[in-house]
Steps between C-alpha positions, in 0.01 A plus 500: 500500500645837400527796738239690296246226579610448859367698796672434831343602830677507836266485798690637798702824501744332736874439500445167322254660257735788418805280446287259298383782272859621458611147417236481227641812336859384545405171334385691194125522552378820329124452514231660721574469872251582778591504871214490752557608860255479789671787682511862376881495504770403255693186605694565820758332722351321802801423727534862624134509610562314827828676569609840363147616413375433853791683659457796267838464330333437163166638381253239379472673163878476458485121466391500134697247296690622194419373153811327371382505138247706304170312528260702281222340702138590562484534879171453689546611862246465781273270300552144626422190298178332615463213254672286239326334205746260339258401224453857377852591616393809692573659837217694665586800719317647799390793281321255270754536220584177317863469385579238232826305499687245291763438766458575871743540790345469847709685761236609751714426804355467849316700764549511874291250692262710707376456856220238481244702697384765253359735766825493695707531182309818414595683819711812457862424581489141368730450201628244255811561290547387145447795270610860472174649627506270803857609577401867475206449736713314754776760473252775589381315809858426613607860442228609745701335779269225631568389856469129419537307174401133484608285205317173444723249322873436532585432137724717286256790461416498871867498594591777256215721617599440863857609426374811320276591793790464742711722273229762552524454877153346532395242758438175313358159593528222243257208540581166336308171520815291444780420744730773364502768235548358148490143632290380205767617256829464688416251776515574870880506529549789258160645589630547854795696357258734323294527818807595703579771245157655535508472876832689496331774298242540777206317344280303741436155353207277590550156343277191514185705538207592277305823476137455600361842409570864417304733725402861437479816707126540448556751221613269221875494565701204619607528864593151618605156380363210703711184492363147529660464844300798625780755485397848389753702298443874457513587129463832321618341174470134397682351202358170375790308342348158436641428157348542157234363269558487126283723285311233309135588579453663159570163337186333641319317222797516263568128524856556621644301789533762772409589857621756754838325497566583135450391139639160404758509220706245313878497505526752217262748658176442310189496719311174547128445470296297747590183305875574534532599133716803412344802333786605275351846447536589870803515730527604865786655694585633843319445830186365333670218305517155660742284308714184519868550578761234424674556834180439698317208336157377599316830532455837336627810675405868496766753603474855632860591422609819320766329290259222408244752371768653278635169368165330445350813344782510247463129438125536437558786259736293291256208513208709369725655235549152359863447599412173683743534791606204710290410805525761773752382761650809668621427854271697736671790678371738766620776731369688801640792700406513868652728758832540323534129422473378141366150460543339157402154383521275196286193445200394708513357852166317462539133588854532638599220735825657620707817506854600584672829575758467227671839528536753778346483845150514645644666808655780295184540288684465169461159339373288214267209579446228241185285495482148362243239412567133439874561470483797258545875554171681441545847656745739663433801723756773575489744790728794413725251324382504139842467334482122531146470365585466127710193579210332678259605224718295264485207743121522511463525122723194460324299772831471685527259795389615844667582730734709285874464528684755711794701380644849506616721783151558641412133515489306821353183646124484493220262592193408300185601690131463425357832377223471763213619287175535696308176538270395359615647171238727347455480121507836327245610242784591266605133472303235317575141409620475143316275264 
């Protein structure tokens, strides 16, 4: 099909959507290109939202991503997709407009998981954090100098927001249902290291406890958080950091295999229908794509990593341009900055049956931990010690034996320990058994 006959639509003015559109142009596609965004903003960078934007170092409107190539695209901002008709090959927008396509890239990302009680979630002072407008709203409340901030959820966003609040000198309590912060991702051993960091910053941490309710002041603003053990926490601002749900609701009735954990894709990146057949007119990329990875067989994974959105977006663009790239197999990589500590990882810790501190020292707070499963390296996490990470990324990509060999001036004796993930293990909605 020639470019003159081909109309490509990108649904999602996200990082993955932007880089996918650029990849289409770089691959030689010269035909009509439409980019649909649910938000009224051009694509922007999300990592600063929980850090520099909250502390006021960077304005929310200064996070706009640059275009790396000239797109000559028809942009539709603030008009989210509400439906997909694969027979007619059209996307319906909230405004009622119907946009035809010949090829389609789905890059709708994810939204913050809200507080389950709608009345409590609607109280003034209760926030989630995923998008630019949410960051601006939270920044305004924090700038007002609240006496008490309560963060519900000790994952990466919860930890980053807690560190930002402490940088502002605010009193913060972080509530986590697990045994330690980040235990579901890092295991309890390294989770306790993260917890000690936040405790040293002055954050009060309540682990192994659930929130029962958010209570108001009688005038529609949150005033207290009631825990399941009966404890009452004063709260002028509450941040709900309970993870994310993929933006797939608009695909209801499309016949695609999707749920709030993502859209199922094949190894190349084409979306699958409910009978596990690929639709070769449609690709998905970024947070919303759930795909098989050769390093983690047996299930499909969905990743919320910045580098993954870039790499998979570019891959999808080349795929839709007809360049037929190899199956997507980038090693996952992630970073987080918390209280002056930079945590970087490669690979996925899911399913690890052991880990070792292969470089540095837990006591000194600068180290690389390597995770293994069934005798193979599957992930590595660095705390302020990222110079060794590329080496372990190569080990992971090659399926090198676990535990890794020691060597080099920083190496020392180490013991293999269980990661101590919380039990029983909780399946995540972003993982799904592969067919």
